[in-house]
C-alpha positions as CSV (number, residue, x, y, z in Angstrom):
1,X,128.3,21.6,62.1
2,X,127.5,23.8,59.1
3,X,124.4,23.0,57.1
4,X,125.1,22.4,53.4
5,X,122.2,23.0,51.0
6,X,121.9,21.6,47.6
7,X,121.9,24.0,44.6
8,X,118.1,23.5,44.2
9,X,117.4,24.3,47.8
10,X,119.8,27.3,47.7
11,X,117.9,28.6,44.6
12,X,114.5,28.4,46.3
13,X,116.0,30.1,49.4
14,X,117.3,33.0,47.3
15,X,114.0,33.3,45.5
16,X,112.0,33.2,48.7
17,X,114.3,35.9,50.2
18,X,113.9,38.1,47.2
19,X,110.1,37.8,47.3
20,X,110.1,38.6,51.1
21,X,112.3,41.6,50.5
22,X,110.0,42.8,47.7
23,X,106.9,42.3,49.8
24,X,108.5,44.3,52.7
25,X,109.5,47.2,50.4
26,X,106.0,47.1,48.8
27,X,104.4,47.3,52.3
28,X,106.6,50.3,53.2
29,X,105.9,52.1,49.9
30,X,102.2,51.5,50.3
31,X,102.3,52.7,53.9
32,X,104.3,55.8,52.8
33,X,101.7,56.6,50.2
34,X,98.8,56.4,52.6
35,X,100.4,58.8,55.1
36,X,101.0,61.5,52.5
37,X,98.9,64.7,52.8
38,X,97.3,64.0,49.4
39,X,95.8,60.9,50.9
40,X,95.1,61.5,54.6
41,X,93.9,65.1,54.4
42,X,92.0,65.3,51.1
43,X,88.4,64.5,52.0
44,X,88.7,65.7,55.6
45,X,85.2,66.8,56.7
46,X,84.8,67.4,60.4
47,X,81.4,67.7,62.1
48,X,80.8,71.3,63.1
49,X,79.1,72.5,66.4
50,X,76.4,74.2,64.3
51,X,74.9,72.7,61.2
52,X,75.9,75.6,58.9
53,X,75.3,74.9,55.2
54,X,77.6,76.7,52.7
55,X,75.4,75.3,49.9
56,X,72.4,77.2,51.3
57,X,74.1,80.5,52.2
58,X,76.8,80.9,49.5
59,X,75.0,78.8,46.9
60,X,71.2,79.2,47.1
61,X,71.2,82.6,48.7
62,X,74.2,83.9,46.9
63,X,76.0,85.3,49.9
64,X,79.5,86.5,49.0
65,X,82.4,84.6,50.7
66,X,83.8,88.0,51.7
67,X,80.7,88.8,53.9
68,X,81.8,86.2,56.5
69,X,85.5,85.8,55.7
70,X,86.1,89.6,55.6
71,X,89.9,89.6,56.1
72,X,91.0,87.7,53.0
73,X,91.7,90.9,51.0
74,X,93.7,92.6,53.7
75,X,95.3,90.0,56.0
76,X,97.2,86.7,55.8
77,X,94.3,84.7,57.3
78,X,90.7,84.2,56.4
79,X,88.7,85.2,59.4
80,X,86.1,82.9,60.9
81,X,82.9,85.0,61.2
82,X,81.9,86.2,64.7
83,X,78.6,85.2,66.2
84,X,77.5,88.8,65.7
85,X,78.0,88.3,61.9
86,X,75.6,85.4,62.1
87,X,73.1,87.3,64.1
88,X,73.0,90.2,61.7
89,X,70.5,88.0,59.8
90,X,69.4,85.4,62.4
91,X,68.2,87.9,64.9
92,X,65.1,87.9,62.6
93,X,65.6,85.0,60.2
94,X,64.7,81.7,61.8
95,X,65.2,83.3,65.1
96,X,63.8,80.3,67.0
97,X,65.3,77.5,65.0
98,X,66.6,74.7,67.3
99,X,69.6,74.4,64.9
100,X,70.6,77.9,65.9
101,X,70.4,77.4,69.6
102,X,74.2,77.3,69.9
103,X,74.5,80.5,68.0
104,X,71.9,82.3,70.2
105,X,73.7,81.0,73.4
106,X,77.0,82.3,72.0
107,X,75.4,85.7,71.2
108,X,74.0,85.9,74.7
109,X,77.0,84.8,76.7
110,X,79.8,86.2,74.5
111,X,81.4,82.7,74.3
112,X,82.6,82.0,70.8
113,X,81.3,79.1,68.8
114,X,84.1,76.4,68.7
115,X,84.2,75.9,64.9
116,X,86.5,73.1,63.8
117,X,89.2,74.2,61.3
118,X,89.0,72.3,58.1
119,X,92.1,73.5,56.2
120,X,95.2,73.2,58.3
121,X,98.8,74.0,57.3
122,X,101.9,73.0,59.4
123,X,103.2,75.8,61.7
124,X,106.3,76.0,59.6
125,X,104.4,77.0,56.5
126,X,103.7,80.7,55.8
127,X,100.6,81.3,53.7
128,X,99.1,84.7,53.0
129,X,95.5,84.9,51.7
130,X,95.8,88.6,50.8
131,X,98.7,87.9,48.5
132,X,96.8,85.3,46.6
133,X,93.3,86.7,46.3
134,X,94.4,90.2,45.5
135,X,96.1,89.0,42.3
136,X,93.2,86.7,41.2
137,X,93.5,83.3,42.9
138,X,90.0,82.3,43.5
139,X,88.7,80.5,46.6
140,X,87.8,77.7,44.2
141,X,91.4,76.9,43.4
142,X,92.2,75.9,47.0
143,X,88.8,75.2,48.6
144,X,86.7,73.9,45.7
145,X,83.1,74.7,45.0
146,X,82.2,75.5,48.6
147,X,78.9,76.9,47.4
148,X,77.9,73.4,46.6
149,X,78.9,71.8,50.0
150,X,76.4,71.4,52.8
151,X,79.4,70.7,55.0
152,X,82.8,72.0,54.0
153,X,85.4,69.4,53.2
154,X,89.1,69.6,52.1
155,X,89.3,68.9,48.3
156,X,92.9,69.7,47.7
157,X,96.0,68.2,49.4
158,X,97.6,71.5,50.3
159,X,101.0,69.9,50.3
160,X,104.2,71.3,49.0
161,X,104.1,69.6,45.7
162,X,100.6,70.9,45.0
163,X,101.6,74.4,45.9
164,X,104.7,74.3,43.8
165,X,102.7,73.0,40.8
166,X,100.7,76.2,40.9
167,X,103.6,78.5,41.6
168,X,105.4,77.1,38.6
169,X,102.3,77.5,36.4
170,X,99.9,79.9,38.0
171,X,98.0,81.0,34.8
172,X,95.2,78.4,35.0
173,X,94.4,79.4,38.5
174,X,94.1,83.2,37.9
175,X,91.0,85.2,37.1
176,X,90.0,88.9,37.3
177,X,90.0,90.0,40.9
178,X,86.3,91.0,40.8
179,X,85.5,87.3,40.3
180,X,87.7,85.8,43.0
181,X,84.7,85.1,45.3
182,X,82.2,84.4,42.5
183,X,82.6,80.7,42.8
184,X,80.4,79.8,39.8
185,X,82.3,82.1,37.4
186,X,82.8,80.6,34.0
187,X,85.5,82.2,31.7
188,X,84.4,83.2,28.2
189,X,87.7,81.9,26.7
190,X,90.7,79.8,27.6
191,X,91.3,80.5,31.4
192,X,95.1,80.0,31.0
193,X,95.2,82.8,28.4
194,X,93.3,85.0,30.8
195,X,95.8,84.1,33.5
196,X,98.8,84.9,31.3
197,X,97.4,88.3,30.7
198,X,96.9,88.9,34.4
199,X,100.5,87.7,35.0
200,X,101.9,90.2,32.5
201,X,99.7,93.0,33.8
202,X,100.5,92.5,37.4
203,X,104.1,91.2,37.0
204,X,103.2,88.0,39.0
205,X,106.2,85.8,39.7
206,X,105.4,83.3,42.5
207,X,108.4,82.2,44.5
208,X,109.6,78.6,44.2
209,X,112.5,78.9,46.6
210,X,112.3,77.6,50.2
211,X,112.0,81.0,51.8
212,X,108.9,81.8,49.8
213,X,106.8,79.6,52.2
214,X,109.2,78.7,55.0
215,X,110.2,81.7,57.0
């Protein structure tokens, strides 16, 4: 026997169904938001096997990024420094520090230090450091003020929308190449105007088509 509802009951059933559907859609939308790279990757700050402070080395001591990451101007990737690079200084500086025990062991055995990568891109994304820094994209644009970080963390989402935003309007992120690794550089005028001059001088035209980054 079929159930027959009054008009009043039918009205409340319809309203309840609408509310339930809206709640379900809202839950899905909220869940979708929190799994986006902008949300789940920004702020990523893994613990490293050695307590290395970028704030001390790049900030207080003024070491240039290029000293350790010495491939950025000539290769697609930014090299993680070898233990030998660390020991160039620490064979004499704080040579007995307990914080550097892992470094000394690596140097003695030849086993690399298992640094944890902070900035990760999907395998299907092609990114070339040399192509960016050689035209004036600073480390700061993608990695933030690393010279102020005791432990490096991801400050930008590194997702496709974020990359395209820069490719469509690169001027604000460009500076003279000699200041690319000078993280505390302050422009003496509108940075976008400086960027537009660099774009004109170097004929910069970042790709916005799929094949620019997906090869």
